[in-house]
KOLRO-527647 format. One record per residue: residue number from 1; x, y, z of N, C-alpha, C in turn. Coordinates in nm, 2 decimals. Example, Ala and Ser with C-alpha at 12.3 -4.5 7.8 and 13.67 -1.06 7.14 Angstrom:
# KOLRO-527647
num | n.u | n.v | n.w | ca.u | ca.v | ca.w | c.u | c.v | c.w
1 | 1.32 | -0.57 | 0.78 | 1.23 | -0.45 | 0.78 | 1.32 | -0.33 | 0.78
2 | 1.28 | -0.22 | 0.71 | 1.37 | -0.11 | 0.71 | 1.29 | 0.00 | 0.79
//
This chain:
# KOLRO-527647
num | n.u | n.v | n.w | ca.u | ca.v | ca.w | c.u | c.v | c.w
1 | 10.97 | 4.80 | 21.89 | 10.85 | 4.77 | 21.82 | 10.85 | 4.85 | 21.69
2 | 10.91 | 4.97 | 21.69 | 10.91 | 5.05 | 21.57 | 10.99 | 4.99 | 21.46
3 | 11.10 | 4.92 | 21.49 | 11.18 | 4.85 | 21.39 | 11.09 | 4.74 | 21.33
4 | 11.02 | 4.67 | 21.41 | 10.94 | 4.56 | 21.36 | 10.83 | 4.61 | 21.27
5 | 10.77 | 4.72 | 21.30 | 10.67 | 4.78 | 21.22 | 10.73 | 4.83 | 21.09
6 | 10.85 | 4.88 | 21.09 | 10.92 | 4.92 | 20.97 | 10.95 | 4.80 | 20.88
7 | 10.99 | 4.69 | 20.94 | 11.02 | 4.57 | 20.86 | 10.89 | 4.52 | 20.79
8 | 10.78 | 4.53 | 20.87 | 10.65 | 4.49 | 20.81 | 10.61 | 4.58 | 20.69
9 | 10.64 | 4.71 | 20.70 | 10.61 | 4.80 | 20.59 | 10.69 | 4.76 | 20.47
10 | 10.82 | 4.73 | 20.50 | 10.91 | 4.70 | 20.39 | 10.87 | 4.57 | 20.32
11 | 10.83 | 4.47 | 20.40 | 10.78 | 4.35 | 20.34 | 10.66 | 4.37 | 20.25
12 | 10.57 | 4.45 | 20.30 | 10.45 | 4.49 | 20.22 | 10.49 | 4.55 | 20.09
13 | 10.58 | 4.65 | 20.10 | 10.63 | 4.72 | 19.98 | 10.69 | 4.63 | 19.88
14 | 10.77 | 4.53 | 19.92 | 10.84 | 4.44 | 19.84 | 10.74 | 4.35 | 19.77
15 | 10.64 | 4.30 | 19.85 | 10.54 | 4.21 | 19.80 | 10.45 | 4.28 | 19.69
16 | 10.42 | 4.40 | 19.72 | 10.34 | 4.48 | 19.63 | 10.42 | 4.50 | 19.50
17 | 10.54 | 4.53 | 19.51 | 10.63 | 4.55 | 19.39 | 10.63 | 4.42 | 19.31
18 | 10.65 | 4.30 | 19.38 | 10.66 | 4.17 | 19.31 | 10.53 | 4.14 | 19.23
19 | 10.42 | 4.17 | 19.30 | 10.29 | 4.14 | 19.23 | 10.27 | 4.23 | 19.11
20 | 10.30 | 4.36 | 19.13 | 10.29 | 4.45 | 19.01 | 10.38 | 4.42 | 18.90
21 | 10.50 | 4.38 | 18.94 | 10.60 | 4.34 | 18.83 | 10.56 | 4.22 | 18.76
22 | 10.51 | 4.12 | 18.83 | 10.47 | 3.99 | 18.77 | 10.35 | 4.02 | 18.67
23 | 10.26 | 4.11 | 18.71 | 10.15 | 4.14 | 18.62 | 10.20 | 4.21 | 18.49
24 | 10.30 | 4.30 | 18.51 | 10.35 | 4.37 | 18.40 | 10.43 | 4.27 | 18.30
25 | 10.50 | 4.18 | 18.36 | 10.57 | 4.08 | 18.28 | 10.47 | 4.00 | 18.19
26 | 10.36 | 3.96 | 18.25 | 10.26 | 3.88 | 18.18 | 10.20 | 3.96 | 18.07
27 | 10.17 | 4.09 | 18.10 | 10.11 | 4.17 | 18.00 | 10.20 | 4.20 | 17.88
28 | 10.33 | 4.23 | 17.91 | 10.43 | 4.27 | 17.81 | 10.46 | 4.14 | 17.73
29 | 10.47 | 4.03 | 17.79 | 10.50 | 3.90 | 17.73 | 10.38 | 3.85 | 17.64
30 | 10.26 | 3.91 | 17.67 | 10.14 | 3.86 | 17.60 | 10.11 | 3.72 | 17.63
31 | 10.15 | 3.68 | 17.76 | 10.12 | 3.54 | 17.80 | 10.07 | 3.55 | 17.95
32 | 9.94 | 3.54 | 17.96 | 9.88 | 3.55 | 18.10 | 9.92 | 3.43 | 18.18
33 | 9.96 | 3.32 | 18.12 | 9.98 | 3.20 | 18.20 | 10.13 | 3.18 | 18.24
34 | 10.22 | 3.28 | 18.20 | 10.36 | 3.26 | 18.23 | 10.38 | 3.27 | 18.38
35 | 10.46 | 3.18 | 18.44 | 10.49 | 3.18 | 18.58 | 10.60 | 3.28 | 18.61
36 | 10.59 | 3.37 | 18.71 | 10.69 | 3.46 | 18.74 | 10.73 | 3.44 | 18.88
37 | 10.86 | 3.42 | 18.91 | 10.92 | 3.40 | 19.04 | 11.04 | 3.49 | 19.06
38 | 11.07 | 3.51 | 19.19 | 11.18 | 3.59 | 19.23 | 11.28 | 3.51 | 19.31
39 | 11.41 | 3.53 | 19.28 | 11.51 | 3.45 | 19.36 | 11.65 | 3.53 | 19.34
40 | 11.74 | 3.50 | 19.43 | 11.87 | 3.56 | 19.41 | 11.94 | 3.51 | 19.28
41 | 12.02 | 3.59 | 19.23 | 12.09 | 3.55 | 19.11 | 12.04 | 3.62 | 18.98
42 | 12.09 | 3.57 | 18.87 | 12.06 | 3.63 | 18.74 | 11.91 | 3.60 | 18.69
43 | 11.86 | 3.68 | 18.61 | 11.73 | 3.66 | 18.55 | 11.73 | 3.56 | 18.44
44 | 11.62 | 3.49 | 18.42 | 11.61 | 3.40 | 18.31 | 11.47 | 3.39 | 18.26
45 | 11.45 | 3.34 | 18.14 | 11.32 | 3.34 | 18.08 | 11.30 | 3.22 | 17.98
46 | 11.19 | 3.15 | 18.00 | 11.15 | 3.05 | 17.90 | 11.00 | 3.09 | 17.86
47 | 10.94 | 3.03 | 17.76 | 10.81 | 3.06 | 17.73 | 10.71 | 3.03 | 17.85
48 | 10.75 | 2.95 | 17.94 | 10.66 | 2.91 | 18.05 | 10.69 | 2.98 | 18.18
49 | 10.82 | 3.02 | 18.20 | 10.86 | 3.07 | 18.33 | 10.96 | 3.18 | 18.32
50 | 10.94 | 3.28 | 18.40 | 11.04 | 3.40 | 18.41 | 11.09 | 3.40 | 18.55
51 | 11.22 | 3.40 | 18.57 | 11.28 | 3.42 | 18.70 | 11.35 | 3.56 | 18.71
52 | 11.31 | 3.64 | 18.81 | 11.37 | 3.77 | 18.82 | 11.45 | 3.78 | 18.95
53 | 11.55 | 3.87 | 18.96 | 11.62 | 3.89 | 19.08 | 11.54 | 3.94 | 19.19
54 | 11.54 | 3.89 | 19.31 | 11.46 | 3.94 | 19.42 | 11.52 | 4.07 | 19.47
55 | 11.43 | 4.17 | 19.50 | 11.48 | 4.29 | 19.56 | 11.57 | 4.27 | 19.68
56 | 11.67 | 4.35 | 19.69 | 11.77 | 4.33 | 19.80 | 11.70 | 4.38 | 19.93
57 | 11.75 | 4.32 | 20.04 | 11.71 | 4.37 | 20.17 | 11.73 | 4.53 | 20.18
58 | 11.64 | 4.59 | 20.25 | 11.65 | 4.74 | 20.25 | 11.60 | 4.80 | 20.12
59 | 11.49 | 4.75 | 20.07 | 11.44 | 4.79 | 19.94 | 11.45 | 4.93 | 19.91
60 | 11.52 | 4.97 | 19.81 | 11.55 | 5.11 | 19.77 | 11.46 | 5.14 | 19.65
61 | 11.37 | 5.23 | 19.66 | 11.28 | 5.27 | 19.55 | 11.36 | 5.32 | 19.43
62 | 11.49 | 5.37 | 19.45 | 11.57 | 5.42 | 19.34 | 11.61 | 5.30 | 19.25
63 | 11.60 | 5.18 | 19.30 | 11.64 | 5.07 | 19.21 | 11.52 | 5.02 | 19.13
64 | 11.40 | 5.07 | 19.15 | 11.28 | 5.02 | 19.08 | 11.30 | 5.02 | 18.93
65 | 11.34 | 5.14 | 18.87 | 11.35 | 5.13 | 18.72 | 11.45 | 5.03 | 18.67
66 | 11.56 | 5.00 | 18.74 | 11.65 | 4.90 | 18.70 | 11.59 | 4.76 | 18.70
67 | 11.52 | 4.73 | 18.82 | 11.45 | 4.60 | 18.83 | 11.34 | 4.59 | 18.73
68 | 11.27 | 4.69 | 18.70 | 11.16 | 4.69 | 18.60 | 11.22 | 4.66 | 18.46
69 | 11.34 | 4.72 | 18.44 | 11.41 | 4.70 | 18.31 | 11.45 | 4.56 | 18.29
70 | 11.50 | 4.49 | 18.40 | 11.53 | 4.35 | 18.39 | 11.40 | 4.27 | 18.36
71 | 11.29 | 4.30 | 18.43 | 11.17 | 4.23 | 18.41 | 11.12 | 4.25 | 18.26
72 | 11.12 | 4.38 | 18.22 | 11.08 | 4.41 | 18.08 | 11.16 | 4.33 | 17.98
73 | 11.29 | 4.32 | 18.00 | 11.38 | 4.24 | 17.91 | 11.34 | 4.10 | 17.90
74 | 11.31 | 4.04 | 18.02 | 11.27 | 3.90 | 18.02 | 11.13 | 3.88 | 17.95
75 | 11.04 | 3.97 | 17.98 | 10.91 | 3.96 | 17.91 | 10.92 | 3.97 | 17.76
76 | 11.01 | 4.06 | 17.71 | 11.02 | 4.08 | 17.57 | 11.09 | 3.96 | 17.51
77 | 11.18 | 3.89 | 17.58 | 11.24 | 3.76 | 17.53 | 11.13 | 3.66 | 17.52
78 | 11.04 | 3.65 | 17.61 | 10.93 | 3.55 | 17.60 | 10.84 | 3.58 | 17.48
79 | 10.82 | 3.71 | 17.45 | 10.73 | 3.75 | 17.35 | 10.79 | 3.74 | 17.21
80 | 10.92 | 3.78 | 17.19 | 10.97 | 3.79 | 17.06 | 11.09 | 3.70 | 17.02
81 | 11.14 | 3.62 | 17.12 | 11.25 | 3.53 | 17.09 | 11.20 | 3.39 | 17.06
82 | 11.25 | 3.34 | 16.95 | 11.22 | 3.20 | 16.91 | 11.34 | 3.12 | 16.93
83 | 11.34 | 3.03 | 17.03 | 11.46 | 2.95 | 17.07 | 11.51 | 2.86 | 16.96
84 | 11.42 | 2.80 | 16.88 | 11.46 | 2.71 | 16.78 | 11.53 | 2.78 | 16.67
85 | 11.48 | 2.90 | 16.63 | 11.55 | 2.98 | 16.53 | 11.69 | 3.02 | 16.58
86 | 11.70 | 3.06 | 16.71 | 11.82 | 3.10 | 16.77 | 11.93 | 2.98 | 16.76
87 | 11.88 | 2.86 | 16.80 | 11.97 | 2.75 | 16.79 | 12.02 | 2.72 | 16.65
88 | 11.92 | 2.73 | 16.56 | 11.95 | 2.70 | 16.42 | 12.07 | 2.78 | 16.36
89 | 12.07 | 2.91 | 16.40 | 12.18 | 3.00 | 16.35 | 12.29 | 3.02 | 16.44
90 | 12.29 | 2.96 | 16.56 | 12.39 | 2.99 | 16.66 | 12.53 | 2.94 | 16.62
91 | 12.63 | 3.02 | 16.65 | 12.77 | 2.98 | 16.62 | 12.82 | 2.88 | 16.72
92 | 12.95 | 2.85 | 16.72 | 13.00 | 2.74 | 16.80 | 13.10 | 2.79 | 16.91
93 | 13.19 | 2.88 | 16.87 | 13.29 | 2.93 | 16.97 | 13.23 | 3.01 | 17.08
94 | 13.30 | 3.00 | 17.20 | 13.24 | 3.06 | 17.32 | 13.22 | 3.21 | 17.30
95 | 13.32 | 3.29 | 17.25 | 13.30 | 3.43 | 17.24 | 13.20 | 3.46 | 17.13
96 | 13.20 | 3.38 | 17.02 | 13.10 | 3.40 | 16.92 | 12.95 | 3.39 | 16.97
97 | 12.94 | 3.28 | 17.06 | 12.80 | 3.26 | 17.12 | 12.76 | 3.38 | 17.21
98 | 12.86 | 3.43 | 17.28 | 12.83 | 3.55 | 17.37 | 12.79 | 3.67 | 17.29
99 | 12.85 | 3.69 | 17.18 | 12.82 | 3.81 | 17.09 | 12.68 | 3.78 | 17.03
100 | 12.66 | 3.66 | 16.97 | 12.53 | 3.63 | 16.91 | 12.42 | 3.64 | 17.01
101 | 12.44 | 3.60 | 17.13 | 12.33 | 3.61 | 17.23 | 12.31 | 3.76 | 17.27
102 | 12.42 | 3.83 | 17.28 | 12.41 | 3.98 | 17.31 | 12.33 | 4.05 | 17.21
103 | 12.35 | 4.02 | 17.08 | 12.28 | 4.08 | 16.97 | 12.13 | 4.05 | 16.98
104 | 12.10 | 3.92 | 17.00 | 11.96 | 3.88 | 17.01 | 11.89 | 3.94 | 17.13
105 | 11.96 | 3.96 | 17.24 | 11.90 | 4.03 | 17.35 | 11.87 | 4.17 | 17.32
106 | 11.97 | 4.23 | 17.25 | 11.95 | 4.37 | 17.21 | 11.83 | 4.38 | 17.11
107 | 11.81 | 4.29 | 17.03 | 11.69 | 4.29 | 16.93 | 11.56 | 4.29 | 17.01
108 | 11.54 | 4.20 | 17.10 | 11.41 | 4.19 | 17.17 | 11.39 | 4.31 | 17.26
109 | 11.49 | 4.36 | 17.32 | 11.48 | 4.47 | 17.41 | 11.44 | 4.60 | 17.32
110 | 11.51 | 4.61 | 17.21 | 11.48 | 4.73 | 17.12 | 11.34 | 4.73 | 17.07
111 | 11.29 | 4.61 | 17.03 | 11.15 | 4.61 | 16.98 | 11.05 | 4.67 | 17.09
112 | 11.07 | 4.63 | 17.21 | 10.98 | 4.68 | 17.32 | 11.01 | 4.83 | 17.35
113 | 11.13 | 4.87 | 17.35 | 11.17 | 5.00 | 17.38 | 11.12 | 5.10 | 17.28
114 | 11.12 | 5.06 | 17.15 | 11.08 | 5.15 | 17.04 | 10.92 | 5.16 | 17.05
115 | 10.85 | 5.07 | 17.10 | 10.71 | 5.07 | 17.11 | 10.65 | 5.14 | 17.23
116 | 10.72 | 5.13 | 17.34 | 10.66 | 5.18 | 17.47 | 10.76 | 5.27 | 17.54
117 | 10.72 | 5.39 | 17.57 | 10.81 | 5.48 | 17.64 | 10.86 | 5.43 | 17.77
118 | 10.76 | 5.37 | 17.85 | 10.80 | 5.32 | 17.98 | 10.90 | 5.21 | 17.97
119 | 10.89 | 5.13 | 17.88 | 10.98 | 5.02 | 17.86 | 11.12 | 5.08 | 17.82
120 | 11.12 | 5.18 | 17.74 | 11.25 | 5.24 | 17.70 | 11.31 | 5.30 | 17.82
121 | 11.24 | 5.36 | 17.91 | 11.29 | 5.42 | 18.03 | 11.35 | 5.31 | 18.12
122 | 11.28 | 5.21 | 18.14 | 11.33 | 5.10 | 18.23 | 11.45 | 5.03 | 18.17
123 | 11.45 | 5.00 | 18.05 | 11.56 | 4.93 | 17.98 | 11.69 | 5.02 | 17.98
124 | 11.67 | 5.15 | 17.96 | 11.78 | 5.24 | 17.97 | 11.84 | 5.25 | 18.11
125 | 11.76 | 5.24 | 18.21 | 11.81 | 5.24 | 18.35 | 11.89 | 5.11 | 18.37
126 | 11.85 | 5.00 | 18.32 | 11.92 | 4.87 | 18.34 | 12.05 | 4.88 | 18.26
127 | 12.05 | 4.93 | 18.14 | 12.17 | 4.94 | 18.06 | 12.27 | 5.03 | 18.13
128 | 12.23 | 5.14 | 18.18 | 12.32 | 5.24 | 18.24 | 12.38 | 5.17 | 18.37
129 | 12.30 | 5.10 | 18.45 | 12.35 | 5.04 | 18.57 | 12.45 | 4.93 | 18.54
130 | 12.42 | 4.85 | 18.43 | 12.52 | 4.75 | 18.40 | 12.65 | 4.80 | 18.35
131 | 12.65 | 4.91 | 18.27 | 12.77 | 4.97 | 18.22 | 12.85 | 5.03 | 18.34
132 | 12.78 | 5.10 | 18.43 | 12.84 | 5.16 | 18.54 | 12.90 | 5.05 | 18.64
133 | 12.83 | 4.95 | 18.66 | 12.88 | 4.84 | 18.75 | 13.01 | 4.78 | 18.71
134 | 13.03 | 4.77 | 18.57 | 13.15 | 4.72 | 18.52 | 13.26 | 4.82 | 18.49
135 | 13.22 | 4.95 | 18.51 | 13.31 | 5.06 | 18.49 | 13.35 | 5.08 | 18.34
136 | 13.26 | 5.03 | 18.25 | 13.30 | 5.04 | 18.11 | 13.29 | 5.18 | 18.06
137 | 13.21 | 5.27 | 18.12 | 13.20 | 5.40 | 18.07 | 13.33 | 5.48 | 18.09
138 | 13.42 | 5.43 | 18.17 | 13.54 | 5.50 | 18.20 | 13.66 | 5.45 | 18.11
139 | 13.63 | 5.35 | 18.03 | 13.73 | 5.30 | 17.94 | 13.76 | 5.40 | 17.83
140 | 13.89 | 5.40 | 17.79 | 13.93 | 5.49 | 17.68 | 13.98 | 5.41 | 17.56
141 | 13.98 | 5.28 | 17.57 | 14.03 | 5.20 | 17.46 | 13.93 | 5.08 | 17.45
142 | 13.89 | 5.04 | 17.33 | 13.80 | 4.93 | 17.30 | 13.87 | 4.80 | 17.36
143 | 14.00 | 4.79 | 17.36 | 14.06 | 4.67 | 17.41 | 14.03 | 4.65 | 17.56
144 | 13.99 | 4.75 | 17.63 | 13.96 | 4.73 | 17.77 | 13.81 | 4.69 | 17.80
145 | 13.73 | 4.68 | 17.69 | 13.59 | 4.65 | 17.70 | 13.57 | 4.51 | 17.64
146 | 13.51 | 4.42 | 17.72 | 13.47 | 4.28 | 17.66 | 13.39 | 4.30 | 17.54
147 | 13.43 | 4.23 | 17.43 | 13.36 | 4.25 | 17.30 | 13.21 | 4.23 | 17.30
148 | 13.16 | 4.13 | 17.37 | 13.01 | 4.11 | 17.37 | 12.94 | 4.24 | 17.43
149 | 13.00 | 4.29 | 17.54 | 12.94 | 4.41 | 17.60 | 12.95 | 4.53 | 17.50
150 | 13.07 | 4.55 | 17.44 | 13.08 | 4.66 | 17.35 | 12.98 | 4.65 | 17.23
151 | 12.97 | 4.53 | 17.18 | 12.87 | 4.52 | 17.06 | 12.73 | 4.53 | 17.11
152 | 12.70 | 4.49 | 17.23 | 12.56 | 4.50 | 17.28 | 12.53 | 4.65 | 17.29
153 | 12.62 | 4.73 | 17.35 | 12.60 | 4.88 | 17.36 | 12.59 | 4.94 | 17.22
154 | 12.67 | 4.90 | 17.13 | 12.66 | 4.96 | 16.99 | 12.53 | 4.92 | 16.92
155 | 12.49 | 4.80 | 16.95 | 12.36 | 4.75 | 16.89 | 12.24 | 4.83 | 16.95
156 | 12.24 | 4.85 | 17.08 | 12.13 | 4.92 | 17.14 | 12.13 | 5.06 | 17.09
157 | 12.25 | 5.13 | 17.07 | 12.25 | 5.26 | 17.02 | 12.19 | 5.27 | 16.88
158 | 12.24 | 5.17 | 16.80 | 12.19 | 5.17 | 16.66 | 12.04 | 5.14 | 16.65
159 | 12.00 | 5.04 | 16.72 | 11.86 | 5.00 | 16.71 | 11.76 | 5.11 | 16.77
160 | 11.81 | 5.18 | 16.87 | 11.72 | 5.28 | 16.93 | 11.75 | 5.43 | 16.88
161 | 11.82 | 5.44 | 16.77 | 11.84 | 5.57 | 16.71 | 11.91 | 5.67 | 16.80
162 | 12.01 | 5.62 | 16.87 | 12.09 | 5.70 | 16.96 | 12.02 | 5.74 | 17.09
163 | 11.90 | 5.69 | 17.11 | 11.83 | 5.72 | 17.24 | 11.87 | 5.62 | 17.35
164 | 11.99 | 5.64 | 17.39 | 12.05 | 5.55 | 17.50 | 12.12 | 5.64 | 17.60
165 | 12.14 | 5.59 | 17.72 | 12.22 | 5.67 | 17.82 | 12.36 | 5.71 | 17.77
166 | 12.41 | 5.82 | 17.82 | 12.55 | 5.86 | 17.78 | 12.65 | 5.75 | 17.80
167 | 12.64 | 5.68 | 17.91 | 12.74 | 5.57 | 17.94 | 12.74 | 5.47 | 17.83
168 | 12.62 | 5.43 | 17.78 | 12.61 | 5.33 | 17.68 | 12.67 | 5.39 | 17.55
169 | 12.63 | 5.51 | 17.52 | 12.68 | 5.58 | 17.39 | 12.83 | 5.58 | 17.39
170 | 12.89 | 5.61 | 17.51 | 13.04 | 5.61 | 17.52 | 13.10 | 5.48 | 17.48
171 | 13.05 | 5.37 | 17.53 | 13.10 | 5.24 | 17.50 | 13.08 | 5.21 | 17.35
172 | 12.96 | 5.24 | 17.30 | 12.92 | 5.22 | 17.16 | 13.02 | 5.29 | 17.07
173 | 13.06 | 5.41 | 17.11 | 13.15 | 5.49 | 17.02 | 13.28 | 5.43 | 17.01
174 | 13.33 | 5.37 | 17.12 | 13.46 | 5.31 | 17.12 | 13.46 | 5.19 | 17.02
175 | 13.35 | 5.11 | 17.02 | 13.34 | 5.00 | 16.93 | 13.33 | 5.05 | 16.78
176 | 13.25 | 5.15 | 16.76 | 13.23 | 5.20 | 16.63 | 13.36 | 5.26 | 16.57
177 | 13.44 | 5.32 | 16.65 | 13.57 | 5.38 | 16.60 | 13.66 | 5.27 | 16.55
178 | 13.65 | 5.15 | 16.61 | 13.74 | 5.04 | 16.57 | 13.67 | 4.95 | 16.46
179 | 13.54 | 4.96 | 16.43 | 13.47 | 4.87 | 16.35 | 13.50 | 4.90 | 16.20
180 | 13.49 | 4.80 | 16.12 | 13.51 | 4.81 | 15.98 | 13.38 | 4.86 | 15.91
181 | 13.39 | 4.90 | 15.79 | 13.27 | 4.94 | 15.71 | 13.18 | 4.82 | 15.70
182 | 13.23 | 4.70 | 15.68 | 13.15 | 4.58 | 15.67 | 13.08 | 4.55 | 15.81
183 | 13.15 | 4.57 | 15.92 | 13.09 | 4.55 | 16.05 | 12.97 | 4.64 | 16.07
184 | 12.99 | 4.76 | 16.03 | 12.88 | 4.86 | 16.05 | 12.76 | 4.83 | 15.95
185 | 12.79 | 4.78 | 15.83 | 12.69 | 4.75 | 15.74 | 12.60 | 4.63 | 15.80
186 | 12.67 | 4.53 | 15.86 | 12.59 | 4.42 | 15.92 | 12.50 | 4.47 | 16.03
187 | 12.56 | 4.56 | 16.11 | 12.48 | 4.62 | 16.22 | 12.36 | 4.70 | 16.17
188 | 12.38 | 4.78 | 16.06 | 12.27 | 4.85 | 16.00 | 12.16 | 4.75 | 15.95
189 | 12.21 | 4.64 | 15.89 | 12.11 | 4.55 | 15.83 | 12.03 | 4.48 | 15.95
190 | 12.10 | 4.46 | 16.06 | 12.03 | 4.40 | 16.17 | 11.92 | 4.50 | 16.22
191 | 11.95 | 4.63 | 16.22 | 11.86 | 4.73 | 16.27 | 11.73 | 4.73 | 16.18
192 | 11.75 | 4.70 | 16.06 | 11.63 | 4.69 | 15.96 | 11.56 | 4.56 | 15.97
193 | 11.61 | 4.47 | 16.05 | 11.54 | 4.33 | 16.06 | 11.50 | 4.30 | 16.20
194 | 11.47 | 4.39 | 16.28 | 11.44 | 4.36 | 16.42 | 11.32 | 4.27 | 16.43
195 | 11.22 | 4.28 | 16.34 | 11.10 | 4.20 | 16.36 | 11.11 | 4.07 | 16.28
196 | 11.23 | 4.04 | 16.22 | 11.25 | 3.91 | 16.14 | 11.37 | 3.84 | 16.20
197 | 11.34 | 3.75 | 16.30 | 11.46 | 3.70 | 16.37 | 11.55 | 3.62 | 16.28
198 | 11.50 | 3.55 | 16.18 | 11.59 | 3.47 | 16.09 | 11.68 | 3.56 | 16.01
199 | 11.62 | 3.67 | 15.95 | 11.70 | 3.76 | 15.88 | 11.81 | 3.83 | 15.97
200 | 11.76 | 3.87 | 16.09 | 11.85 | 3.93 | 16.19 | 11.97 | 3.83 | 16.22
201 | 11.93 | 3.71 | 16.25 | 12.04 | 3.61 | 16.28 | 12.14 | 3.59 | 16.17
202 | 12.09 | 3.59 | 16.04 | 12.18 | 3.58 | 15.93 | 12.28 | 3.70 | 15.93
203 | 12.23 | 3.82 | 15.96 | 12.32 | 3.93 | 15.96 | 12.41 | 3.93 | 16.08
204 | 12.36 | 3.87 | 16.19 | 12.45 | 3.86 | 16.31 | 12.57 | 3.76 | 16.28
205 | 12.54 | 3.66 | 16.21 | 12.64 | 3.57 | 16.16 | 12.74 | 3.64 | 16.07
206 | 12.68 | 3.73 | 15.98 | 12.77 | 3.80 | 15.90 | 12.86 | 3.89 | 15.98
207 | 12.82 | 3.95 | 16.09 | 12.90 | 4.03 | 16.17 | 13.01 | 3.95 | 16.23
208 | 12.98 | 3.83 | 16.28 | 13.08 | 3.74 | 16.34 | 13.19 | 3.71 | 16.24
209 | 13.15 | 3.69 | 16.11 | 13.25 | 3.66 | 16.01 | 13.33 | 3.79 | 15.97
210 | 13.27 | 3.91 | 15.96 | 13.34 | 4.03 | 15.93 | 13.44 | 4.07 | 16.05
211 | 13.40 | 4.03 | 16.17 | 13.49 | 4.05 | 16.28 | 13.60 | 3.95 | 16.29
212 | 13.59 | 3.85 | 16.21 | 13.69 | 3.74 | 16.22 | 13.68 | 3.66 | 16.35
213 | 13.57 | 3.67 | 16.42 | 13.55 | 3.59 | 16.54 | 13.53 | 3.45 | 16.51
214 | 13.45 | 3.42 | 16.41 | 13.42 | 3.28 | 16.37 | 13.40 | 3.28 | 16.22
215 | 13.51 | 3.29 | 16.15 | 13.50 | 3.31 | 16.00 | 13.45 | 3.19 | 15.93
216 | 13.47 | 3.07 | 15.98 | 13.42 | 2.95 | 15.92 | 13.30 | 2.89 | 15.98
217 | 13.19 | 2.97 | 15.99 | 13.07 | 2.93 | 16.05 | 13.01 | 2.81 | 15.98
218 | 12.96 | 2.71 | 16.05 | 12.89 | 2.60 | 15.98 | 12.76 | 2.65 | 15.93
219 | 12.71 | 2.59 | 15.82 | 12.58 | 2.64 | 15.76 | 12.47 | 2.62 | 15.87
220 | 12.37 | 2.71 | 15.86 | 12.26 | 2.70 | 15.96 | 12.15 | 2.60 | 15.93
221 | 12.20 | 2.48 | 15.89 | 12.10 | 2.37 | 15.86 | 12.15 | 2.24 | 15.93
222 | 12.15 | 2.24 | 16.06 | 12.20 | 2.13 | 16.14 | 12.09 | 2.06 | 16.21
223 | 12.10 | 1.93 | 16.22 | 12.01 | 1.85 | 16.30 | 11.86 | 1.88 | 16.28
224 | 11.79 | 1.86 | 16.39 | 11.64 | 1.87 | 16.37 | 11.59 | 2.02 | 16.36
225 | 11.69 | 2.12 | 16.37 | 11.65 | 2.25 | 16.35 | 11.68 | 2.30 | 16.21
226 | 11.71 | 2.21 | 16.12 | 11.75 | 2.25 | 15.99 | 11.65 | 2.32 | 15.91
227 | 11.69 | 2.41 | 15.83 | 11.61 | 2.48 | 15.73 | 11.59 | 2.39 | 15.61
228 | 11.48 | 2.41 | 15.54 | 11.46 | 2.35 | 15.41 | 11.57 | 2.41 | 15.31
229 | 11.62 | 2.32 | 15.23 | 11.72 | 2.37 | 15.13 | 11.64 | 2.46 | 15.03
230 | 11.70 | 2.57 | 15.00 | 11.64 | 2.66 | 14.90 | 11.65 | 2.61 | 14.76
//
């Protein structure tokens, strides 16, 4: 009977955590109507719905900051990410898309982390856990780190003024040591444009070109997402 009582307590704890997290997501997103659900797998977010990873069996309170960081990241995407602008400027190649997406994710996370200490703490926990899970902090060569991950770490360090976990700073330093002056200039310009997604996206495209990932990017005026000609 004791085990059954323990399981009941655990279920109550998980449900309480889910309710509190859902409330925080809605508040941070600035959208009281956004639907929040929990399921196995990766997190995702649209303006109407946020899906978060369900707490694992044997709920460990030590995982709370990491889970909150994922929730905060999704809420900030709802609040600050414009999908139409993102599509308008998006590159074509697979690796270029991954880097472009990683930079946009860094942008929305950094906006929230710079404004709220609690969000900064949670997102830092998630960043640290992600780098550790992939063993990236033990790499001694940039060639051993997937480029989207390396650039994401470098972007977070730049956008947050070095206020990132040591694991993230280690990966960022590897990328910065191999980056060109032009690469760094593009990242600096992105750091100055966090609140202007279009300007940020233009500089992200500039970084893709200076990295020679996708040097012949199509102009950002395609299809129904086209910009007016200047």
